[in-house]
N, C-alpha and C positions, 0 to 999 in steps of 0.2 A: 145351669147348675150352679149352686154355691156351696162355699166350705165355712166352716166355723172358726179355724187356726186351731182347735184342739188336736192335736198330733193323737192318733191313736196307737202307732206303734213305730220302733225306728227299725228301717228296712235296711236291706244290704244290695248294694250294685253288684251282680253277679256275672253279668256281661254286658259290653259294650260292642256295637258294630258300626264301624263308620260308613255310612251310605255316601259320602259325597255332599250333597247339599242337606243331609239330614244323618241323624244317628238312630239306631234302635237300642235302648236300654231293655237289660230284663233284671227284675228285681224282686228280691225276696222279702214276701210280706206275709205270711200265713192269716193274719187276723183281716187285712183288708182284701186279700182274696177269696175269704171264706164264702162270701155271696157275690164275687164278681164275675162279670162275664164279658164278652166281647163288646165293645163300644161303651161300657161303664167309664166314668171319670174318677181318677185317683189323684191328689195332689202331690206332688213329690218335691219336698222342700219348697213348696209353695208355687209350685208351677202345676197347672192342670194337664194331665196327661190322659189320653185315651186309650184304654186297654186293648190291645191286639188279640193277645192270647193270654189265658190261664194255663198254666202249667202244674202237673201233678204235684210238684215239691213245694206248692205253695207260693210260686213265684209268678210273676207276670211280664209281659213284655210290652213296650210302648214306642211309637214312633215321635222322635223331637225334631221340629223343623228347624231349618237354619236360622229363622228369624227369633224362635225360642232359646237357640243355643247362643245367639249373639247377645240376647238382651238379659240372660240368665247365669248364673254359676253352674249350671248344667253342663257347659261348654268344657269344663275343666274335671267332671266327674271321671272316676276309673273304678274299676273291679276292687272291691273290699271296701268301697265309701259307704260309709252310713248314712241315710236319709231319712227324713222326718216323712211319714205317710199318714193321709187323712182320705178317707171315702166321701163323695158327696154328700151334703147333708140331705137327710130324708125330710118330707114334708111335715111330719109329725115330731121331728126331734126337736129338743131343748140347743136354743142357740147359746152354747157356753161361752164363744169368744165373741167376735163381730163378723159381720157380714163380709167374706173373702170371696173374692172372684177366682183366685188361682191364675191372675193376669200379672205377672211380674212387671212393675214399673221400671226396674232398675235394679242394680248392685250396688252395695257399700260393702265396708269391710270394718272390720274389728280393731279399733284402736286401742282399746285397754279393757282389763277387768280387774276388778275391785271386791276381792271376797270379804265377807264379814261374818260374824256367827251364822247367822239365818238366812241370807241371801247372798248372791253377786252381783255387783253393779256393772255393767257391760255398756261402755261406749261404742258406738258406731257411726262412722263416717258416710256421709249420704251424698249424691249428686246435687248442685246447687238447683237444678230444676225440680227436685222433689221437696227441697225444704220448706217451700210456703206452703206443702200440705200437712206439715208435720206441727202439732202443736201439744204443749205440755197438758197432761192427763188424757191425751187423745190416745186413739187406737193405733197400731201399725203391726203388721206381718213381716215377720224377720224369718225366712226360711219356712214360712208356712206356720209359724207359731204366732197366735194373736197374743200382742203384749201392749201394756200402757206406758206412754212415754213418762219416764220420770224426771227426766232431765233434758234440757235444750240447748244448742248453741247455733252459731250461723251456718255450721256445715257438719254438724253432729248432733246426734241425741243419745239420750242414755235408758237403757230399759233394766229394770230390777228383776232379777230372776229367782224365783222361790225353789227350794230341794226337788220339788216335783218336776218342775221344767228343765231343771239342771239334769235330774236323772233320766229323764224319760223323752229326751230331744238331743238332736246333735250340738245345740247351743250349750250345753254342758260339757263338751270337749272341744268347741272350736277355739283355735288359737288366735292370739293378736296377729293381724294381718291378714286372717281368713278371709274370703270374699264370702257375703250373703245378699239371699234374694229379698227384694223389698217391694211391699204392696202398700202403697198410702190407702188410708180410707176412702172408698169411691164415694161417700157422701161429700167429701171436700170438694172433690173433682166436679161433681154435679153442680154443687154450688157455685163455683168458680165459672162453670159453663154458663149458666142460668145468669148471672150477674153480667156476665161479659154481652150477653144478647140484649139485656136493658139498656147497657151503656155503649151505643155505637162506636164512641171514641175509645173503647177500652180502657178507658182510666178506672 
């Protein structure tokens, strides 16, 4: 399945159960659960989770494995947290953002927020291992939101958030220092892999 990085609604975490090597989250999201069932995929802050149960109050439960907890910001989520929600894209749907797998590559954190009259520029630090996949004017997914890179440095990138994104996603409220899930453009990873296979030296 794939996602588009276009957030459908802001959900709320209403339950967190520690299962030792995993966790079960209960998340309220009446829009994304309106046609959801057991086994469906919903992206939560950019992490593809599988629906276990859909509850009568518009909530759904999902299990999060240790690998996902270790790699994403979901390890620190608590009851009351707001999260970005998106259902998997239907075959006949428009691709409003870019191809998003819901497989988080790592986490970054917000370095600064610079508001202007019509948008806010957010600078985000990213791990060195991901920096090579990020290019000026390229696509990146931040907490499940498909964004265009508007500025780039050796260990950071910037995105310019329009009012709609600020109002309808968690990025409008995320404070400096807050962790964010990052998924780089999968096309860049495929290109790197193909070029590596062509050059046995790895150069």
